[in-house]
C-alpha positions, 0 to 999 in steps of 0.5 A: 624120364631120362636124367642128364647132368648139364653144368651140375644141374640134373635135367629130366627129359621124357626120352633120349634127346638129340645131341642138338637138344642137349646143346640147346638145354645146356645153353638155357641152363647157362643163361639162367644160372648166370642171369644172362640173356640168350638167343637160341635158334634151332630149326623146326622139328628139333624139339626146342619147346620141350628142351626149353621147358625141361631145362628152365623148369629144372633150373627153377626147381633147383633154385627154389630148393636152394632159395626157400621162401616162407610165404609160399610165393615162388622166389623167381617166376618163369614167364613164357610168352608166345604170339598166339593162344593156339601156340600157348596151348601146344606149349602147355601140352608139352609141359604136361609131358615133362617130369615137372608137370607137378609145378604150378602154372597159369595161362593168362588170356583176355576176356575174349577167351576166358569170360563165361558170362552170357551177356559179356560173352555176347559182345563183339568188341573187346573193349566193350567186354572189358567195360561191362565186366568191370561194371558188373564186378564193381556192382557185384552183379556177376554171379561167376565173380562172386563164386570165384571170390568164395572159392579162392582157396579151392581155385589155387589148388587146381591142376595145370590147365590150359585156357580151354580146360580152365573155361570148362572147369569154370563152367562146371563149377560156375566160377570166373576163369578170367579172375581165376587165371589172374589169381593163380599167377601170384604163386605160379612157377611158370606163367604163359601169356601172349607177347603183347601182355609183356611188351606193352607197358599198358597191358603190364599195368592192367594185368599187374604183371611184375617182371622183377627177377623173372625169367622171360622166354619169348618163343617163336620170337622171329617177329618180335621186332615188329611186335615191339614197335607196334606195342609202342606205336599209336594213332588218333584222328580228329574224328576220335577227338570229336567223338570224345567231346560228344560222349563227355557232353552227354555225360555232363548233361546226364549229371545235370539232369540227375541232380535236378530230378528227384527219384526214389531210393536206388536198388544197386542190384538192378542193372538198369538203374542209372545211379547218380553215384555210379560215376566216380568222376566229379562235375568239375573234373569232367568239365576240365577234361572237356576243355582239354579235349577241345584244345587237342582238337583245335591244335590238331586241326591247325597242325601242318601235315607232314611234307614228303616222307620224312616225319617229325621227331616224336616229341611233337606228340608230347608237346601237343598233349602238354600244350593242352594241359593233359595230366599224365598222372595215372589217376588223372585224365587217363583214369577219368577217360576210362571211368567215363567209358566204363559208365557209358558202355554199361548203359549203352542200351539206355540213354547212351547210343555211343559205346565210348570207343573214342575215349579209349583211343585218347587214353591209349594215346596219352599212355603210349606217349607217356608210358607208365610201369605196372605200379603207375610210375613213369618209365624213363623219367630221365631220358624219355625226351631223348628217346622221343626225339630219337626212336619215335616219329610223328606223321600227320596226314589228312583223312581224305576218304572220310567226309563225316561232319564234326559237330564240335567245330563251326568251320568245316575242316578236313579231319586229320590223323596223327601217327606216333611211330616207334622205329626201334624195337629196342625201346620195348626191350629196354623197358623190360630190362629196366624192370630188373629181369633176371634173363630174357631168352629169345628162341625160334627157328628163323632168327638169322642173321643174329647180329642184325637181330641183336643190334635191333633189340638193343640189349646185351645177349651174352649167349647165342646158339645156332643149331643145324637140323637133325635131318639127313641129306635124303630127307629134303629136296631144295631147288631154285627154278630160274626159268619156267617150263620150256625155259622160255620165261624168266621167273621173277615176280618183281612188281613190273612183271607180276601183272604180265599175262605171259608171266602169269601163264608161264607160272601157272603151267610150271606150277601145274607140271611140278605138282604132278610129281609131289604127293600129299599137300603142297603150300604155295606162298605168294608175296601178297594177297593182291598177287594171288587174286591177279594170277588166279583170275588169269588162270581161271580165264585160260583153264589153268586153274581148272586143270590144277584143281583136277590134279590137286584140290586148290584152296586159297587162304581165307582172311576171315577167322571163321572161314579160315578155321573151316577151310583148314578142316576142309584141307585136312579132310582132303589130305586124309581122304583124297589121294590126289592131295591138296594145294593151299595158296597162302601169303608170306607172313599170313596165318599159314606161315606159322603156328600150324603143324603141317606134318607128314603128308599134310605138306610134302612141299613148300613152293615160294613164289617171289620175295615178300618185300614190304611195300616200298612206298609205305610211309612207315617203311620209308620212315624206318629205312630213313631212321636206320640210315641216320643211325648208321650214317658213319657206315658208308659200305652199306645202307642199314635201311636197305639191309633191314628191308632185305632181311625182313623179306628173307626172314619171312621166307625162312619161316614159310620154309619151316612148314615142310619139315616138322619132325625127325622122320619127316621129309619134303621139298622146298622149291623157289620159283624166282631167279633172284634166289640164285644170288641170295642163298646166303640169306636163307636159313643156315641149315637150309643152305647146304641142300639148295641148288639151282636147276632147270625145269627138266632137272627139277621134275626128275629130281622131284620124281626120284626124291619122292620115289624113295618114300613110295613104300607103304611100310615106310610111309607108316613108319615116318608118321610115328613120333620122333620121341621113340628113338635117339638120332644124332644131329648133323652138327651145330655151331655155337658161340657159348663161352668156352669156359662153360663148355666141358671137354668133348668126348667122342666115340672116336676118342674112346675107340682110339684108346681101346685100340691102343690098349687092345693091340698089346693084349693077346687074344685068347681063343673063343673056346676058352671063353665058352667055358665061363659064359652061359650059352655060346659066346662069340668073339665079335658082334659079326659072329653074333649076327650070323649065329643068331640068324641061324640058330633063331635066337632073335626070332622073337624080335620081329613079333614085338608089336609094341616096341617102337624102336623095333618098328623103326628097324623093321621099316628100315629093313623094308626100305633097304630091300630094294637095294638087294641087287646092289648089296649083293654086288658090294658083298662080292666086291668086299668078300675078299677082305673078310678072309683076314678076319680071325676065324670064329667058327666052332669046332665043326670046321674040323669035320668039313672040307676046306672048299665047303668051309669056304663056301659056307663062310662066303655065304655067311659073310654075304648074308652078314653084309646085307644085314649090316647095310640094312641095320646101319643108319645113313652115313655109317655104312659107307664108313664101314665099307671104307674101313673094310677096304682099308683093312684089305690094303694095310692088313692091320687086322686087329685094329681095323677089326676093332674099329668095325666092331666098335662102329657096329656096336655103337650104331646098334646100341643107339638106333636099335636098342632092342636088337642090341640087347638081344645080342649083347650077351654074344659079345666077347667079355674081353671086348666088353671089358676093354670098352668099359675100362676105356670109358670109365675116365669120362664118367667121373664127377667131383664130390661137390657136384655129387653132394649137390645132386643128392640134395636135389634128388632128396628134395625132389622126392619130397616134392613128388607125390607117392605115385611118382615113378622112380627116377633112374640115376642121372647120366653125366653129360659133358657136351653130348651122350656117353658113347659107351653102350655097356655103361650103366644107365 
């Protein structure tokens, strides 16, 4: 582990981080230390999940040490939420690779993922599983739950596990994983869970999730706005109310029958018994509930449907419930509906045919309109009425497609449906903040535009960071194609043209030609499923689809979950076994647009066809746009509704684009097949904009061919598959709005260089021969000499044979990539050869025994070889700077200053990127240069006594917490805003 000190906090990282990761972790530490909320945007492939875990867990470890709790409960917990369980499984995997994997964790899931009871597991409906499980637990007929109760002391000692591991452990030891996960959360340091467990007040209450003083992290938060709105929205119909009445009536009849009949004593362990005491609702309570539901149905039938597209204020729903005397107390009508549902579902195979789904819908509707916290207390007790009127809307419509008759009414009426929509995601976020959370962090690769995001969520975000990508210019080809092949047809998938056969044919021919120059996998994103169906039908009729399929295997995204999983296995098999690759037709905002890792050759290109705007005639979309316009009525420059509508579409596009670059060494192309992107490049992700340019079809074909040609080498392809954690690479840059007071002074290699130069100009240089007497072996004045010397004498001949050194493999692969440029390098060496003549002569005494001509030839050959090696060794962007300084050296003749600059660039470049090679050569660097370099850097290494004492306390506590088998942790690096650039400094 690599320790770094960020704002006085030691953070352990599994490898040397990128600069953008250090900036990211610093922002996390600042948020948690100050108890503030933050928005953290960093592109896919920059390691934000690992950075987030390490920084937050380091802060929690320190907080626990300084705030000891005698009862063993964590004084503060971290709640880490993501959208899906598959994403959470990846996060848990990352957690296990950190230096904090001894901390206690748990992963909360539903019975769908965690229940192992055969009978409950076999049920298809989630609500049925809940009801049957609760009934079995109540009657103590579940073996796994009984074993869990007996094994609690052992369960709490389980090591960190994801859901899959916990289920395997439960099956092996026959205890219930679902209740084990809930038990583990009480003393867990970090709790992993899906979004809806946090955003939905009902789910928080059911799972007993207390967020007070917690740090809440939302990973992949780009779609949190919609998640917040959905969590606070609900719908119910007249048919649902009729189903409630039918279920309640049958239970009432059963109660009457059970009281009038005389039976033998009941065996409570027999699951088929119908015990009269099994129902906790009294006869009076159930009769009262039936009358209330009748009133609800009658009033909904008499309610006027919404005219036009402007819905009614949200308090209409509350008045509807209140007018029917609904009891909003958590132990009142809501609990009665749940009890009746549980009773019916547990006996659905005996006397009840219904499974009580309508009862659950009504209870959910009541609790959504009148939300309760985890303690059963109402939220927003003072201003809830104002919230209902402002951020909630009610839309009433007739169910035209359903002609089912309802036995509960005498006069046949067309059933109606009442929608209760939340139009502000800030409502759910404010609910969380009101529970006294410590910090809320939102992170993703596609949160821009940040200002709109902050405004929609309606809570303060004090710290915002936006990182650029870590890739270089030659790793991404991004282009907009306004016209199809032949430049005849304009590419635009607006609704009026997407059904045009000529457009569809032109699009197919363009796509077929483009994929000729793309290796591996290709993802093609369409605005909607309907467009995929239409264009595929056209392409199959004119044989375009068949020719595409011959070029690459074509697969179309499956909507069914089981079929989708099977399809992904097929896709991966094709990628590995078929050199043609495969092409996946997918939908923006669909399963393929996030949560799946298409790294390396699985996705060498993402093609965006059209802009995925939401259906503009959708009633809820219209209501949302109207609501935003009303809220921003004073702003006459732009309609807020239109702005939101556009932002949502481009945020979906940016998420799709993130599929192509998955790590530092990845590369690929992003192609936009729609002319409208030319005027909307500013809406794309900030890191992507510098890469994007508009081309014609010929330019795109040539650009793709040249781009992928540079990666055609087999050695390079193998090297690019290696994990990025093996080496350090600088970020291209970042922007941040972190407060200046929290940022310490930036110390760059240029600062150290300039100071070194000023000092070194005043120092006379002693001949190399004087140094050789005090140092072992041959000592050279510069690393330039070292490279040439070690090449001739064979000092580094062992380097290429180190098969297990990943950095060396990276270096070898880079050499392979540069060998194709040998001719051009030779030309460059001749161009700059004359500039080398003013360097100080570092040759040995053998000069005296050779003629000037032969010495010059030897020196010329040596420098040509040196220049070739330098170009091969230096990363992209450094070599041009190097050659520029050579030219500057020739022009101005400032031998010593330019000489030191060149030497410093080379030393730092090798030290950062080729550490093994650097260490083999380090002993050849002159003592004078080394001392000057270290002396200059000492001023930037000092830390104050208070910080040092705090670090000693934390390190001692960490040793106490660590097991005896833990590896020794090296001394921490003091990080200001980035790495210390002194390669000789002790690490």
